[in-house]
DOKOL-856643 format. One line per 8 residues: number of its first residue (from 0); their letters; for each residue x, y, z of N, C-alpha, C. Coordinates in nm, 3 decimals, decimal comma. Example, Ala and Ser with C-alpha at 12.3 -4.5 7.8 and 13.67 -1.06 7.14 Angstrom:
// DOKOL-856643
0	AS	1,319/-0,569/0,780/1,230/-0,450/0,780/1,320/-0,330/0,780 ~ 1,285/-0,225/0,708/1,367/-0,106/0,714/1,290/0,003/0,787
***
This chain:
// DOKOL-856643
0	MFYKERLS	4,553/2,561/-0,203/4,478/2,575/-0,081/4,328/2,555/-0,108 ~ 4,278/2,619/-0,215/4,136/2,605/-0,249/4,101/2,460/-0,280 ~ 4,181/2,396/-0,364/4,153/2,258/-0,402/4,158/2,166/-0,280 ~ 4,248/2,194/-0,189/4,261/2,112/-0,068/4,144/2,137/0,027 ~ 4,114/2,263/0,055/4,009/2,297/0,152/3,869/2,270/0,099 ~ 3,840/2,317/-0,020/3,704/2,309/-0,072/3,674/2,181/-0,148 ~ 3,773/2,127/-0,217/3,747/2,011/-0,303/3,813/1,884/-0,250 ~ 3,880/1,896/-0,137/3,948/1,782/-0,073/4,043/1,710/-0,168
8	LQLACVTI	4,115/1,785/-0,246/4,213/1,729/-0,339/4,351/1,779/-0,303 ~ 4,447/1,689/-0,294/4,586/1,728/-0,275/4,638/1,785/-0,407 ~ 4,717/1,887/-0,401/4,767/1,952/-0,522/4,839/1,852/-0,613 ~ 4,912/1,760/-0,556/4,985/1,661/-0,636/4,891/1,567/-0,710 ~ 4,766/1,559/-0,667/4,670/1,467/-0,728/4,577/1,534/-0,828 ~ 4,589/1,665/-0,845/4,502/1,738/-0,938/4,542/1,704/-1,081 ~ 4,442/1,669/-1,160/4,464/1,636/-1,301/4,394/1,738/-1,389 ~ 4,413/1,727/-1,519/4,345/1,817/-1,612/4,194/1,804/-1,596
16	ADFTKDKL	4,147/1,684/-1,564/4,002/1,663/-1,545/3,949/1,743/-1,426 ~ 4,034/1,773/-1,329/3,993/1,852/-1,211/4,001/2,002/-1,238 ~ 4,056/2,038/-1,349/4,078/2,177/-1,387/3,965/2,219/-1,480 ~ 3,849/2,256/-1,422/3,729/2,283/-1,501/3,679/2,426/-1,481 ~ 3,595/2,468/-1,573/3,537/2,602/-1,566/3,456/2,619/-1,437 ~ 3,373/2,521/-1,403/3,290/2,531/-1,283/3,375/2,543/-1,156 ~ 3,481/2,464/-1,148/3,568/2,469/-1,030/3,643/2,602/-1,023 ~ 3,683/2,652/-1,137/3,754/2,780/-1,135/3,660/2,896/-1,103
24	LLFYDWLE	3,536/2,889/-1,145/3,440/2,993/-1,104/3,422/2,991/-0,952 ~ 3,418/2,871/-0,894/3,413/2,860/-0,747/3,540/2,918/-0,685 ~ 3,654/2,890/-0,747/3,781/2,942/-0,698/3,783/3,094/-0,700 ~ 3,736/3,155/-0,808/3,736/3,301/-0,817/3,645/3,362/-0,710 ~ 3,530/3,300/-0,687/3,442/3,348/-0,580/3,508/3,330/-0,444 ~ 3,578/3,217/-0,426/3,648/3,190/-0,301/3,756/3,296/-0,275 ~ 3,826/3,338/-0,380/3,928/3,442/-0,365/3,868/3,568/-0,303 ~ 3,751/3,606/-0,351/3,688/3,729/-0,301/3,628/3,711/-0,162
32	TERGNSIA	3,553/3,602/-0,143/3,479/3,586/-0,018/3,566/3,535/0,097 ~ 3,642/3,429/0,074/3,721/3,369/0,181/3,855/3,440/0,202 ~ 3,922/3,469/0,094/4,055/3,530/0,105/4,048/3,682/0,118 ~ 3,934/3,740/0,077/3,919/3,885/0,086/3,996/3,960/-0,021 ~ 4,026/3,893/-0,134/4,097/3,961/-0,243/4,004/4,056/-0,317 ~ 4,064/4,157/-0,376/3,987/4,254/-0,454/3,950/4,194/-0,589 ~ 3,860/4,263/-0,658/3,822/4,220/-0,792/3,942/4,228/-0,886 ~ 4,027/4,327/-0,867/4,147/4,339/-0,950/4,238/4,218/-0,933
40	TRNHRKTI	4,254/4,172/-0,809/4,337/4,053/-0,783/4,272/3,931/-0,845 ~ 4,141/3,919/-0,830/4,067/3,807/-0,889/4,089/3,806/-1,041 ~ 4,076/3,921/-1,104/4,093/3,930/-1,249/4,236/3,900/-1,292 ~ 4,332/3,941/-1,211/4,471/3,911/-1,242/4,495/3,760/-1,239 ~ 4,446/3,694/-1,136/4,459/3,548/-1,127/4,387/3,481/-1,244 ~ 4,271/3,533/-1,280/4,194/3,476/-1,391/4,274/3,485/-1,521 ~ 4,340/3,596/-1,543/4,421/3,614/-1,663/4,535/3,512/-1,669 ~ 4,602/3,494/-1,559/4,714/3,399/-1,554/4,663/3,256/-1,578
48	ISDFASWL	4,553/3,221/-1,512/4,497/3,087/-1,528/4,446/3,066/-1,670 ~ 4,386/3,169/-1,728/4,338/3,159/-1,867/4,452/3,134/-1,964 ~ 4,562/3,205/-1,943/4,680/3,183/-2,028/4,733/3,042/-2,012 ~ 4,735/2,995/-1,888/4,782/2,858/-1,862/4,689/2,757/-1,928 ~ 4,557/2,779/-1,919/4,459/2,688/-1,980/4,475/2,686/-2,132 ~ 4,502/2,801/-2,192/4,524/2,806/-2,337/4,649/2,727/-2,376 ~ 4,754/2,740/-2,297/4,875/2,663/-2,323/4,849/2,513/-2,307 ~ 4,776/2,476/-2,201/4,743/2,335/-2,178/4,661/2,279/-2,294
56	AEEHPESA	4,571/2,360/-2,349/4,488/2,315/-2,462/4,575/2,279/-2,582 ~ 4,683/2,353/-2,602/4,775/2,320/-2,712/4,852/2,192/-2,683 ~ 4,887/2,172/-2,558/4,965/2,054/-2,519/4,879/1,928/-2,509 ~ 4,750/1,945/-2,478/4,658/1,832/-2,460/4,531/1,856/-2,543 ~ 4,538/1,837/-2,673/4,424/1,865/-2,761/4,299/1,786/-2,724 ~ 4,315/1,671/-2,662/4,198/1,592/-2,623/4,113/1,662/-2,516 ~ 4,171/1,757/-2,443/4,099/1,832/-2,340/4,077/1,977/-2,381 ~ 4,101/2,008/-2,506/4,099/2,147/-2,552/3,965/2,216/-2,528
64	ASLLAIAD	3,854/2,148/-2,549/3,723/2,212/-2,535/3,701/2,264/-2,392 ~ 3,728/2,179/-2,293/3,706/2,222/-2,155/3,810/2,326/-2,112 ~ 3,932/2,314/-2,161/4,036/2,410/-2,126/4,011/2,547/-2,190 ~ 3,963/2,548/-2,312/3,932/2,676/-2,377/3,810/2,742/-2,313 ~ 3,722/2,662/-2,253/3,609/2,719/-2,178/3,661/2,797/-2,057 ~ 3,770/2,747/-1,997/3,833/2,819/-1,886/3,889/2,952/-1,935 ~ 3,955/2,946/-2,049/4,015/3,067/-2,105/3,910/3,171/-2,143 ~ 3,786/3,128/-2,165/3,679/3,220/-2,206/3,604/3,281/-2,089
72	ISSKKAPK	3,640/3,246/-1,966/3,573/3,307/-1,850/3,603/3,457/-1,854 ~ 3,498/3,537/-1,844/3,518/3,682/-1,854/3,560/3,740/-1,720 ~ 3,626/3,852/-1,728/3,668/3,924/-1,608/3,547/3,986/-1,541 ~ 3,558/4,003/-1,412/3,451/4,066/-1,336/3,472/4,217/-1,341 ~ 3,363/4,290/-1,358/3,371/4,435/-1,364/3,384/4,490/-1,222 ~ 3,483/4,573/-1,202/3,503/4,637/-1,072/3,421/4,766/-1,069 ~ 3,362/4,797/-0,955/3,287/4,923/-0,947/3,382/5,041/-0,962 ~ 3,335/5,142/-1,031/3,417/5,261/-1,048/3,406/5,346/-0,922
80	HNVSYTSV	3,521/5,395/-0,880/3,525/5,479/-0,761/3,526/5,626/-0,804 ~ 3,452/5,706/-0,729/3,454/5,850/-0,756/3,588/5,905/-0,711 ~ 3,646/5,988/-0,793/3,771/6,051/-0,758/3,739/6,176/-0,677 ~ 3,796/6,183/-0,559/3,772/6,302/-0,477/3,883/6,402/-0,504 ~ 3,856/6,525/-0,485/3,953/6,629/-0,509/3,926/6,743/-0,412 ~ 4,022/6,829/-0,401/4,011/6,944/-0,312/3,961/7,062/-0,394 ~ 3,867/7,134/-0,337/3,813/7,252/-0,406/3,914/7,366/-0,400 ~ 3,887/7,472/-0,475/3,974/7,590/-0,474/3,978/7,648/-0,333
88	DGMSLIIA	3,862/7,654/-0,267/3,859/7,707/-0,131/3,940/7,619/-0,035 ~ 3,928/7,488/-0,051/4,005/7,396/0,033/4,154/7,411/0,010 ~ 4,192/7,426/-0,115/4,333/7,443/-0,147/4,383/7,576/-0,093 ~ 4,301/7,680/-0,098/4,339/7,809/-0,042/4,369/7,797/0,106 ~ 4,285/7,721/0,177/4,307/7,701/0,321/4,437/7,626/0,348 ~ 4,465/7,525/0,268/4,589/7,447/0,286/4,710/7,535/0,262 ~ 4,708/7,610/0,152/4,824/7,693/0,118/4,841/7,806/0,218 ~ 4,731/7,859/0,271/4,741/7,966/0,371/4,809/7,918/0,499
96	KVQNMTAD	4,804/7,791/0,528/4,867/7,736/0,649/5,018/7,724/0,637 ~ 5,070/7,728/0,515/5,214/7,714/0,495/5,280/7,848/0,526 ~ 5,377/7,845/0,615/5,450/7,966/0,653/5,562/7,989/0,552 ~ 5,552/8,096/0,475/5,652/8,119/0,372/5,757/8,222/0,414 ~ 5,777/8,237/0,543/5,881/8,328/0,592/6,019/8,260/0,592 ~ 6,021/8,128/0,578/6,147/8,055/0,572/6,166/8,000/0,431 ~ 6,288/7,958/0,403/6,317/7,901/0,270/6,236/7,773/0,249 ~ 6,227/7,690/0,353/6,150/7,566/0,340/6,001/7,594/0,319
104	GFRDKLVL	5,949/7,693/0,392/5,809/7,728/0,378/5,778/7,784/0,240 ~ 5,868/7,869/0,189/5,850/7,924/0,054/5,851/7,811/-0,049 ~ 5,946/7,718/-0,034/5,954/7,603/-0,126/5,825/7,521/-0,120 ~ 5,778/7,491/0,001/5,658/7,410/0,017/5,536/7,477/-0,047 ~ 5,525/7,608/-0,028/5,412/7,679/-0,088/5,422/7,678/-0,240 ~ 5,541/7,697/-0,292/5,562/7,694/-0,437/5,528/7,557/-0,494 ~ 5,570/7,452/-0,428/5,540/7,315/-0,473/5,389/7,293/-0,477 ~ 5,321/7,330/-0,371/5,174/7,313/-0,367/5,106/7,394/-0,478
112	LVLFITGV	5,151/7,517/-0,497/5,090/7,600/-0,602/5,113/7,542/-0,741 ~ 5,235/7,498/-0,769/5,263/7,441/-0,901/5,179/7,315/-0,923 ~ 5,171/7,229/-0,822/5,089/7,108/-0,836/4,943/7,143/-0,862 ~ 4,891/7,237/-0,785/4,749/7,272/-0,796/4,717/7,346/-0,925 ~ 4,798/7,444/-0,959/4,767/7,529/-1,073/4,788/7,457/-1,206 ~ 4,893/7,375/-1,215/4,925/7,312/-1,343/4,869/7,172/-1,356 ~ 4,848/7,103/-1,245/4,799/6,965/-1,251/4,905/6,864/-1,290 ~ 5,032/6,899/-1,276/5,138/6,804/-1,311/5,145/6,693/-1,207
120	RVSELINI	5,202/6,580/-1,247/5,225/6,470/-1,155/5,343/6,504/-1,064 ~ 5,347/6,442/-0,948/5,459/6,464/-0,856/5,590/6,423/-0,923 ~ 5,588/6,311/-0,995/5,710/6,265/-1,063/5,756/6,368/-1,167 ~ 5,663/6,438/-1,228/5,699/6,542/-1,325/5,752/6,665/-1,253 ~ 5,693/6,696/-1,138/5,736/6,813/-1,061/5,881/6,800/-1,016 ~ 5,919/6,683/-0,970/6,055/6,668/-0,918/6,160/6,671/-1,028 ~ 6,118/6,658/-1,154/6,212/6,664/-1,266/6,223/6,804/-1,328 ~ 6,152/6,901/-1,273/6,160/7,038/-1,327/6,295/7,098/-1,290
128	RISDVEFS	6,361/7,155/-1,392/6,488/7,226/-1,371/6,461/7,377/-1,381 ~ 6,551/7,453/-1,327/6,535/7,599/-1,332/6,523/7,646/-1,476 ~ 6,598/7,583/-1,566/6,595/7,624/-1,707/6,462/7,589/-1,775 ~ 6,378/7,507/-1,710/6,248/7,471/-1,767/6,141/7,578/-1,740 ~ 6,170/7,672/-1,652/6,072/7,775/-1,616/6,098/7,898/-1,700 ~ 5,994/7,946/-1,770/6,005/8,065/-1,856/5,909/8,173/-1,807 ~ 5,966/8,283/-1,762/5,883/8,395/-1,720/5,866/8,497/-1,832 ~ 5,948/8,488/-1,939/5,948/8,589/-2,044/5,841/8,565/-2,151
136	SPKPRILI	5,776/8,451/-2,150/5,671/8,423/-2,249/5,553/8,515/-2,222 ~ 5,460/8,527/-2,320/5,339/8,607/-2,295/5,268/8,560/-2,166 ~ 5,268/8,430/-2,148/5,219/8,373/-2,022/5,334/8,289/-1,966 ~ 5,371/8,309/-1,841/5,477/8,226/-1,785/5,440/8,078/-1,801 ~ 5,541/7,996/-1,831/5,515/7,855/-1,854/5,631/7,770/-1,803 ~ 5,603/7,640/-1,786/5,703/7,546/-1,738/5,707/7,430/-1,836 ~ 5,828/7,390/-1,873/5,847/7,273/-1,957/5,843/7,150/-1,866 ~ 5,749/7,060/-1,893/5,732/6,939/-1,813/5,787/6,820/-1,890
144	HGKGGKER	5,869/6,741/-1,822/5,925/6,619/-1,880/5,837/6,504/-1,832 ~ 5,749/6,455/-1,920/5,648/6,356/-1,883/5,695/6,214/-1,903 ~ 5,598/6,125/-1,889/5,626/5,982/-1,906/5,661/5,953/-2,050 ~ 5,747/5,854/-2,069/5,785/5,812/-2,203/5,870/5,914/-2,276 ~ 5,936/6,002/-2,203/6,022/6,101/-2,267/5,946/6,214/-2,335 ~ 5,816/6,222/-2,314/5,737/6,328/-2,377/5,753/6,458/-2,299 ~ 5,753/6,567/-2,371/5,764/6,698/-2,309/5,645/6,784/-2,348 ~ 5,606/6,871/-2,257/5,496/6,963/-2,284/5,515/7,087/-2,198
152	YVTSQRSF	5,454/7,196/-2,242/5,454/7,318/-2,163/5,321/7,328/-2,090 ~ 5,328/7,374/-1,966/5,205/7,401/-1,892/5,208/7,547/-1,848 ~ 5,089/7,605/-1,850/5,072/7,741/-1,800/4,957/7,739/-1,703 ~ 4,943/7,846/-1,631/4,833/7,855/-1,535/4,701/7,871/-1,608 ~ 4,607/7,782/-1,580/4,474/7,792/-1,639/4,379/7,866/-1,545 ~ 4,426/7,894/-1,426/4,343/7,964/-1,327/4,431/8,058/-1,248 ~ 4,371/8,159/-1,193/4,447/8,247/-1,107/4,427/8,201/-0,963 ~ 4,526/8,228/-0,882/4,520/8,181/-0,745/4,584/8,285/-0,657
160	QT	4,511/8,335/-0,563/4,562/8,437/-0,472/4,602/8,370/-0,341 ~ 4,723/8,403/-0,294/4,767/8,349/-0,166/4,784/8,459/-0,066
***
């Protein structure tokens, strides 16, 4: 689409000579400005094209210099986003809204407390078994089954009044 719209070239007519660093830099800018793609998408496309250019350089050594220049285009740095989080007071307000007079309400409050107090991932929370919870330790703890088959114990690092 880019080659057709911006460079007036039909895809079937594109040659290695049309596959240049300058044109690809224009393409990457076009992805962001015209298509509205994120920097992450731009960088993903750049990686794929760089790999393709490296392969082409092996297949066509006469064009290796220009193709390797494509492979050397650096990724664009994405701005870091601040991670927002809920304060202890905010979490207290959320948990206070849960009605724990029913079984579902009690479960919901327990789930929120475990997530907040331990910091476990949701995927780790849903894998907790009753046998993973130990109340008899000096500090009550939960055995968490993490990513990659790793296991760890978590305990409360803070107190929380509901």
